Structure formats: C-alpha cells, structure tokens
C-alpha positions in Angstrom: 42.8 77.3 81.4 41.5 74.4 79.7 38.1 76.6 79.1 40.4 79.4 77.0 40.8 75.9 74.8 37.7 75.4 73.9 37.1 79.0 73.5 40.0 79.2 71.2 38.6 75.8 69.2 34.8 77.3 69.6 36.2 80.8 67.9 38.4 78.4 65.3 35.7 76.4 63.9 33.2 79.8 63.9 35.9 81.5 61.8 36.0 78.5 59.8 32.3 78.8 59.3 32.6 81.6 57.7 35.8 81.9 55.9 35.1 78.0 54.1 31.3 77.4 54.6 29.8 74.7 56.0 27.4 73.1 59.4 28.0 70.8 62.0 30.8 70.2 63.9 33.9 71.2 64.0 35.2 68.1 62.2 32.4 67.8 59.7 33.1 71.3 58.5 36.6 69.9 58.1 36.1 67.3 56.1 33.6 69.2 53.9 36.2 71.5 53.5 39.4 68.7 52.8 41.1 70.0 49.7 39.8 73.5 50.6 42.7 73.2 53.2 47.0 72.4 52.9 46.8 68.6 54.4 49.1 70.2 57.7 46.7 72.8 58.3 43.5 69.6 58.4 45.7 67.5 60.4 46.0 69.9 62.7 42.0 70.9 62.6 41.2 67.0 62.7 43.6 67.3 66.5 41.6 70.3 67.8 38.6 68.5 66.8 39.3 65.8 68.7 39.8 67.0 71.4 37.2 69.1 71.8 35.8 66.4 73.9 38.1 65.5 76.1 37.9 68.8 76.8 35.2 69.2 77.9 34.8 66.7 80.3 36.3 67.4 83.7 38.3 64.6 84.5 39.2 63.8 80.9 40.7 66.8 80.6 43.8 67.2 82.5 45.9 63.4 80.5 45.3 66.5 77.0 48.2 67.8 76.3 47.4 71.3 76.1 51.1 73.2 74.6 50.4 71.7 71.5 46.7 71.8 70.4 47.2 75.4 71.7 50.3 75.8 68.7 47.6 74.2 67.1 44.8 75.7 67.7 47.2 78.9 66.5 48.4 78.0 63.2 44.9 76.8 62.1 43.8 81.0 62.9 46.9 82.0 61.3 45.4 80.1 58.4 41.7 81.1 58.1 42.8 84.4 58.7 44.7 84.4 55.9 42.0 83.7 53.6 40.6 86.0 51.4 37.4 85.6 50.6 36.3 87.8 48.3 39.8 87.1 45.6 38.6 83.5 45.8 34.8 84.2 44.6 37.4 86.5 42.2 39.3 83.6 40.9 36.2 81.4 41.0 34.5 83.7 38.4 37.9 83.8 36.4 38.3 80.4 36.3 35.0 79.7 35.3 34.9 83.1 32.9 38.0 81.5 31.7 36.9 78.2 31.0 34.1 79.6 28.3 36.0 81.7 26.7 38.8 78.5 25.7 35.6 76.7 24.9 34.2 79.6 21.9 37.4 79.8 20.6 38.1 76.2 20.9 34.2 76.0 19.0 35.1 79.3 16.6 38.8 77.5 15.8 36.9 74.3 14.6 33.9 75.9 12.9 36.9 77.9 10.4 38.6 74.6 10.8 35.0 71.8 8.8 34.1 75.2 6.5 38.1 75.4 5.0 37.9 72.0 4.7 34.4 71.9 2.8 35.5 75.1 0.4 33.5 77.6 2.2 36.1 79.7 3.0 
C-alpha cells in the first residue's frame, strides 16, 4: 500500500516536471516553481515531498498516515492535469508583445509631444 503511494508521488513528480519544468527532486522542483503554483498546492506538494523518504523506509512507513497524503496527491494531480502548457506559453508571448506595444506607443506619444513643444508639428 505504501509502495502505491510512493509510485503516485513519483508520478506527480514527473507530471510537475513536464508541466512546470525544473530539475531535481520533488522538493527542489516545488521550491523553484513556488510562484507559479497556488499556495495550497505548494503546501500539499511539500507534505508529499517530506513524506517520501519516510515511505521509502520499511519501518518508518508505518508511522505515516497515508489517507491525508493520498488526498494531497489527488489535489496536486488535479491541479497539474488542468495546466494547459500551450495556453501558458501563448500568454507569455502575448504579455511580451503587449508590453512592447505599450513601450512603442509611449515613445511615439512622447516624440509627438516633444515635437509639438518645439514647434515642429
């Protein structure tokens, strides 16, 4: 039963790496992607990462309550499955294009204002 939970946590680690990116163990990936994840999902992921070494040890796995860990794993998996990587990428591109467009517009307005104050327009 504990081996199923370990496999589930490892599956979440792979899913997190594929959806959010990052290298290393589960805790490292979570800490690097802390700002992209909701606070609740981040905390649930840290619980899972803290329980992983205990679940790998035969005697210590008996001390771990597995029901909350399964609930946390289900919640994290639900969030990670709902992430649309293509939509995030498209959003980043649109953010960059929007900020560039605003910068060009601001420079054009500033240029016209300076030209008008100098009397050229």
